[in-house]
N, C-alpha and C positions, 0 to 999 in steps of 0.2 A: 651235342658235342661228341665227336667220335673218339675212340680210344687213342688213336695216334695223336690227334690234336691235343688231347688232355695231357698225355704222358710225355710227349716229345716237345711240346711247345709251352704249355701252361706250367708244368712242374718246374722247369728251370727258372721261370719268372718268379714263381712263388718262393723258391729257395733264395733267389737274389734279393727279394724285398722283404721277406719275413722278419729279418732283424729289425727293420723299421717298425713293424707292427708290435713286436715284442717289447722293444724299448719304449714305444709310445704307451703301451698298456702299463708297463712297469712304473713309468714316471708321471703319468697323467691319468687321473680318474676320468676326466672329461674326454680323453682321447677316444674311449669306447663310444661315447655319444656321437662324437664327430664321425667315427667310422660307420656307425649304424645309420647316420643320416646320409652319408655318401652311398652306402649300400642300398638304402631305401630309394634313392634317386636313380639307382642302376648305374652309377658312375664307376663303381668298383669293377663291374663286368666289362664296361667299356675300356677302363684302364688296363685290365688284365689282357683283353684282346689286343690293345695297342702294343703293350710290352711283349706279348707273344709274337706279334708280327715283327717287332724290332729284333727280338731274340732270334727268330727264324732267319731274318735277313742277315744278321751278323754271323749266324752259323753258316749260311750258304756262302757268305763272303770269304770266310776263312777256309772253307772246304777246298777251294781251288788250290790255295797255298799248301794245305795239308797233303793233297794228292801229289803235288809237285815234289814235296819233300819225300813222300813215300815211294815215288817212282811211278805214279799213275793211280787211277782209281783201283781199289782192291779187287773189284770184280773183273777188271781188265787184266790186272797183274796175274791173277790166279789162272787165267786162261793161256797165258804165255807158255810156250813149250819149254823155255829154259828156266821158268820159275819152279821152285821145288816144294811149294806148299801142298800140292796134290801129288799122289802117286802117278808116275809117268804113264803107266798103262791105263789107268782110269782117265787121265787127261786126254790121251789119244782117242779113247772111246767117246769122250764128250765131244771132241773135235769132229769125229766121224758123224755123230748124231747131229750136231749143229750144222754141219755142211749139208746134211740131207734136209734139214728143216728150213734153213735160210738160203735163198738162191743168190749166192755170190760166186763170181767166176773164179777168183783166186783162192787157193787153199793155203793157209799159212804153214810154213815149215820153219825149222830152227834156222836155216840159212836165210830165209826171207825175213825173219825177225831181226837178224843181225844187219842185213843189208837195207831193209825197208821197215824199220820199227814203227814209224807213224802209220803207214798203210796197214800193217798187221793189227795195230791197236784200233784202227777204225773198224776193221772187220770184227774184232772182239767186242767193241762197243755196240755194233749192230746186233751181235748175238745176245748181248746183255739186255739191250732194249727189247728184243723179241721175248726173252725169258720173263722180263718184268711184266710185259703185257699179258703173258699167259699165267701169271701167278698172283693175280689181283684178288683171288678168292681167299680172304683172310682166315676163313675157317678151314679150308682144305690145306692151305699152306701156313698154318698157324705159327710154326717155328720160325719161318722166314719173316712173317709179320712181326713177331716178337723181337727178332734181332734188328729189324728196321726201326722199331720204336726205340730200342736201346741205343742204336746209333744216333737217331735224331735227337734224343734226350741229351746224350753226351756232347754231340757236336754243338747244339744250341747252348748248352751250359758253358762250353769253352768260349763261345761267342760272347756270352754275358760275363765272363770271368772278370775282366778289368772293371766293368761297371759294378759288380758285386763287391769286389775288393775296395773300391773307392767309397762305396756306400758304408761298408762296415768300418773302414778307417775313419770316416767322418763321424760316425756314431761314437766310436771309441774316444775320439778327441772331444766330442761334445759331452760325453759322460764325465770325462776327466775335467773338462772346463767347468761344468756345473759344480763338481766337487770342489774345485779350487775357489770358485766364487763364494760358495757356501762357508768354507772354512778358512779362506785366506791362504791356503796351502793344500797340497794333495793329502787328503786324509785316507790312508789305506785301510782304516778300520771301519769306514762307512759301509754298512751292509748293502745298501742299494747300489753303490759303486762297484763293490765286489761282485755282486750277483750279475749286474749288467755287463761288466767287463768279461766275466766268465762266460756269459751267454754269447757274447759277440766273438770271443776268441775261438769257440768251437766251430762256427761256420767259416770263420776266416781261415782256420787250418784246413778245412775241407776244400775251400776254393784254391788255396795256395799249394797244398800238397797232393791233392787227389785229382783235381780237374786239370788235365794236361793232354798233350797230343797222344801219348801212348795209351792213355785211358780211353780216348776216342777211337784209337786204331783197333782195339780189341774187338768191339762189336762190329766194326766195319769189315774186318776179316771174317768174323763169324757169319755175317750177312752174306758175304761173297760165297762162303762154303755152302751155306744152306741153299743159295740160289743155284749153285752147280748141282746140288743133290736133286733139284727139281727136274733136271734134264731128262732123266729116264722116264719119269712119269708123264712129262709133256710129250715125249716121243711116242709112248704107248697110246696116248689119247689121239695124237695126230695120225698114227698108223691105223687106229680103229676108224677114224673119220675118213681116212684116205685123202687127206689134204696136206699140201705143202705150202707154206706161207713165207713171203719175203717181207723185209722190214727196212726202214731207213737206217743210215749209218751214224746215228748220233745217240748219245746216252749221257745221263748225269745221275748216277747212283753210286753208292759205295761199292 
C-alpha cells in the first residue's frame, strides 16, 4: 500500500467510520470478538478498500463542481496572466519556459485570455499535464507529492462528509434511544451515555466545522504553486538532455 493510497484514500474512510468502532467497543464486549472475526477473515481489508474507492469516487465527483466554483483548476488558474497569485515577472518567465518545452503554436497573452479564455485554458492544461508527467519522482519532488496527498485527503474527506455526518447522527440517536429504553426517560447522569455522546460530538464538530470547500482549496493552491516551482528544474533537465517534448491538451489535477 503506497503512501498516497493510505493517506489520501484510507485515512478519510477511517475517520468516517471510526465512531462506529468506538461506540461498538464502548457498549458491547462481544463487539471486539466480532471485529476480530471479521479481521481474521480479511473482510475488514476488503471493506476498507471498498470504502476507499467510494470515497475516491465521491471526491472526484465533487472536484469538478469545486473547480467550477473556484474559476477553474488551481493549476490552470495560477498560469493565467491576469491571475495575481504569482508575481507577474515570475509568471512571464514560466510562460516563456513552457512555450519552449511544449510545442504549441499559439502563445497565450492577456488579450487572448480575454477573447479566447477556453482556448488559453486548454494550453495551460497541456502545460500542467506535461509538468505532472515530469514530476512523478516522489523523492525528488517530495514537497509536491506531500501537497498532492494533502489535497487528495481533504477532497476525499469532503466527498465523505455527508456520509460521516449521517453515521454520527444515527449513532447519537441510537445512544440516546438506548438510554431512554433503559430508564424510561433520558437520564443525563448515565456515564456511558455521557461518554458516548461526548466521543461522537468531537468528530461531528470536525466534519461540520472543518471539512469544507475552503479547507480543500488551501492544499489545492499549494499544490499548484509547488508544481510551478518545478518548471525551472525541468527546464534545466531538458536543456541538459537537449530534448523538447510535446504533450496532449488535457489534464485533471488541482
